[in-house]
C-alpha positions in Angstrom: -182.1 -149.2 42.2 -181.6 -149.5 45.9 -178.7 -151.9 45.4 -177.0 -149.4 43.1 -177.5 -146.6 45.6 -176.1 -148.7 48.4 -173.0 -149.6 46.3 -172.6 -145.9 45.4 -172.9 -144.9 49.1 -170.3 -147.5 50.0 -167.9 -146.2 47.4 -168.3 -142.7 48.6 -167.7 -143.8 52.2 -164.6 -145.6 51.2 -163.2 -142.7 49.3 -163.9 -140.4 52.2 -162.1 -142.7 54.6 -159.2 -143.0 52.3 -158.9 -139.2 52.0 -159.0 -138.8 55.7 -156.4 -141.5 56.2 -154.1 -139.8 53.7 -154.6 -136.4 55.3 -153.5 -137.9 58.7 -150.3 -139.4 57.3 -147.2 -137.5 58.4 -145.5 -136.4 55.1 -141.8 -135.3 55.6 -140.5 -133.2 52.8 -136.9 -132.6 52.3 -135.9 -129.1 53.7 -133.1 -128.7 51.1 -132.6 -130.5 47.8 -133.8 -133.9 49.1 -132.6 -137.2 47.8 -128.9 -137.7 48.4 -126.6 -140.8 48.7 -126.8 -143.2 51.6 -123.3 -143.4 53.1 -124.1 -146.0 55.8 -127.1 -148.0 56.9 -127.7 -150.3 59.9 -130.9 -152.1 60.7 -129.3 -154.9 62.8 -131.2 -157.6 61.0 -127.9 -159.4 60.3 -127.8 -160.1 64.0 -124.3 -158.5 64.4 -122.3 -155.3 64.5 -120.0 -156.4 61.7 -120.4 -153.1 59.7 -119.5 -150.9 62.7 -115.9 -149.9 63.3 -116.3 -150.3 67.1 -119.0 -151.2 69.6 -118.8 -151.4 73.4 -120.3 -154.9 73.7 -121.0 -156.8 76.9 -122.9 -155.8 80.0 -122.8 -152.9 80.6 -122.7 -152.4 76.8 -124.5 -153.1 73.6 -126.2 -156.3 72.5 -128.5 -157.3 69.6 -132.1 -157.3 70.8 -134.7 -159.7 69.6 -137.5 -158.8 72.0 -140.2 -157.3 69.7 -141.3 -155.0 72.5 -138.1 -153.1 71.8 -138.0 -153.2 68.0 -139.6 -150.3 66.4 -142.9 -151.0 64.6 -142.1 -152.0 61.0 -138.5 -152.3 61.8 -138.0 -156.0 61.3 -137.2 -158.4 64.2 -134.1 -156.9 65.7 -132.7 -153.7 67.2 -129.6 -152.7 69.1 -129.9 -152.3 72.9 -127.4 -150.7 75.3 -127.4 -151.3 79.0 -126.1 -148.6 81.3 -125.6 -149.9 84.8 -123.9 -148.2 87.8 -123.7 -150.4 90.8 -120.6 -152.2 92.3 -117.3 -152.8 90.7 -116.0 -151.7 88.3 -118.5 -148.9 88.0 -119.3 -148.2 91.6 -117.0 -145.2 91.9 -117.7 -143.6 88.5 -120.3 -141.1 87.5 -120.2 -141.6 83.7 -120.1 -144.4 81.2 -119.1 -144.0 77.5 -120.8 -146.8 75.6 -121.2 -146.3 71.9 -121.6 -147.8 68.5 -119.0 -146.0 66.3 -118.9 -145.6 62.6 -115.8 -144.1 61.1 -116.4 -142.5 57.7 -112.7 -141.7 57.1 -113.2 -143.4 53.7 -115.4 -140.4 52.8 -112.6 -137.8 52.9 -113.6 -134.3 54.0 -117.2 -135.0 54.7 -118.6 -131.4 55.0 -122.3 -132.1 55.1 -124.4 -135.0 56.3 -127.8 -136.1 57.6 -128.0 -138.9 60.2 -131.3 -140.5 61.1 -131.9 -143.1 63.9 -134.9 -144.5 65.8 -134.4 -144.3 69.6 -136.2 -145.7 72.6 -135.5 -144.9 76.2 -136.8 -147.5 78.5 -137.9 -146.5 82.0 -134.9 -147.0 84.3 -135.2 -149.7 86.9 -133.0 -147.8 89.4 -133.2 -144.2 90.5 -133.8 -141.8 87.6 -131.1 -139.3 88.6 -129.3 -139.4 85.3 -127.9 -136.0 84.5 -127.0 -136.5 80.9 -127.4 -138.8 77.9 -125.2 -138.1 74.9 -127.3 -139.7 72.1 -125.5 -138.8 68.9 -121.9 -137.5 68.9 -120.1 -136.3 65.8 -116.4 -135.3 65.4 -113.4 -135.3 63.2 -110.5 -137.7 63.7 -107.3 -135.9 64.4 -105.2 -139.0 63.8 -104.6 -139.9 67.4 -108.0 -141.4 68.4 -109.1 -137.9 69.5 -110.8 -134.9 67.8 -110.3 -131.2 67.2 -114.0 -130.4 67.3 -117.2 -132.2 68.2 -120.9 -131.6 68.4 -123.6 -133.7 69.9 -127.3 -134.3 70.7 -128.0 -135.0 74.3 -130.9 -135.3 76.7 -131.2 -135.3 80.5 -133.8 -136.4 83.0 -136.2 -133.5 83.5 -139.1 -134.7 85.7 -141.0 -137.8 86.1 -141.0 -139.8 82.9 -139.6 -137.0 80.7 -136.2 -136.0 79.2 -135.1 -132.6 77.8 -133.6 -132.8 74.3 -130.6 -130.4 73.7 -127.7 -129.8 71.3 -124.2 -128.6 72.1 -120.5 -128.7 71.3 -117.6 -130.1 73.2 -116.2 -127.8 75.9 -112.6 -128.3 75.0 -110.0 -125.5 74.3 -110.2 -125.9 70.5 -113.8 -124.9 69.9 -115.9 -122.3 71.7 -118.7 -124.2 73.6 -122.2 -123.5 72.5 -125.6 -125.1 73.4 -129.2 -124.9 72.3 -132.2 -125.9 74.4 -132.6 -126.0 78.1 -128.8 -126.1 78.7 -128.5 -122.6 77.2 -131.1 -121.2 79.5 -134.0 -121.6 77.2 -136.8 -124.2 76.7 -136.0 -127.7 75.8 -135.8 -128.3 72.0 -138.3 -131.2 72.7 -139.4 -133.4 75.5 -138.9 -137.1 75.3 -140.9 -139.6 77.2 -139.8 -143.1 78.3 -141.0 -146.2 76.5 -141.6 -144.4 73.2 -140.0 -144.8 69.8 -138.7 -141.5 68.4 -137.2 -140.7 65.0 -134.3 -138.4 65.5 -132.5 -136.8 62.5 -129.7 -134.3 62.5 -128.4 -132.3 59.5 -124.9 -130.7 59.8 -123.2 -128.5 57.2 -119.8 -127.4 58.4 -118.7 -123.8 58.3 -116.0 -122.4 56.0 -113.0 -120.7 57.3 -114.5 -120.2 60.8 -117.3 -118.2 59.5 -120.8 -118.3 61.0 -122.2 -120.1 58.0 -122.4 -123.7 59.3 -125.9 -125.3 59.5 -127.4 -127.3 62.3 -130.9 -128.7 61.9 -132.7 -131.3 63.9 -136.0 -133.1 63.5 -138.0 -135.2 65.9 -140.6 -137.4 64.2 -140.3 -135.2 61.2 -140.9 -132.0 63.0 -138.0 -129.5 62.9 -136.9 -128.6 66.5 -133.6 -126.8 65.7 -132.5 -124.7 62.8 -129.5 -122.4 63.3 -126.4 -121.1 61.4 -123.1 -120.6 63.2 -119.4 -121.4 63.3 -119.1 -125.1 64.3 -115.5 -126.2 64.0 -113.5 -123.1 64.7 -110.3 -122.7 62.6 -110.0 -126.4 61.8 -110.7 -127.5 58.2 -111.2 -131.2 59.0 -114.5 -132.7 58.0 -116.8 -135.1 59.9 -115.6 -138.7 60.2 -116.6 -140.2 63.6 -120.2 -140.9 64.3 -121.0 -142.2 67.8 -124.5 -143.5 68.5 -125.4 -144.1 72.2 -122.2 -142.5 73.6 -122.8 -141.7 77.2 -124.8 -141.8 80.4 -123.9 -139.7 83.5 -125.3 -139.7 87.0 -125.2 -137.6 90.2 -124.3 -138.7 93.7 -123.3 -142.1 92.5 -126.9 -143.3 92.6 -127.9 -146.6 91.2 -128.7 -146.5 87.5 -130.1 -149.4 85.6 -131.2 -148.1 82.1 -131.7 -149.6 78.7 -131.8 -147.7 75.4 -132.6 -149.1 72.0 -131.6 -148.0 68.5 -132.9 -149.1 65.2 -132.7 -148.3 61.4 -129.8 -145.8 61.4 -128.8 -144.1 58.2 -126.1 -141.6 57.3 -126.8 -139.8 54.1 -125.9 -136.7 52.0 -129.7 -135.9 51.8 -132.6 -135.7 54.2 -133.8 -139.2 55.2 -137.0 -138.6 57.2 -139.1 -141.1 59.3 
């Protein structure tokens, strides 16, 4: 009888532990219809950038990483690392570097809505941490001359010891009225990023119609929505999204030394919410 009671108690304990574990799992439900079609996926496990349309390789630049310290947990054995380095020629006299992995979805004509998810890791810089801006994700159309009529982007900047302010904005060109959300617009940061931590960053964009304020911008950090707005995005242009830049840029002030690595893993572009 005692053995049966002990077994029963053990089963009850196991069920309780399982229920607790399930309650602590982060469940990310699709904010709209969910599902969708994956348009592009990159996990870097093929040890190359062969599926990208352009990558700034080299040093400074991107390289496949095999150090498991900088591969997200559960993300296989490889990631993509990018080194931003400002010291000496040819970068001693500049204050910004554009280094990106670029996917051109021109084959998906008139892409009006998309979700893009990527895992990102900002390693603590080895040099001074006076980095003004990091453009993390940059989306635009292709106007046929390796330029763009409109663009929007996710960016962060150094905002105190070990933290970075996450923001969202548009390009400040003459075609599209500039807008920003987060600390750049005079408010609070959309989120605060720490160094040496993996984050799941996902952005949903639905372009407006006819310049009306019915475009959608949503952003999630680790499955938590940090931005949800409707507004005009592309002005009077009717072109859809086609260029997807990951990594994009680092900028500094006073020409200080900067020696920073970022890492990216498991990037997906989809017509539906992806989630962590």
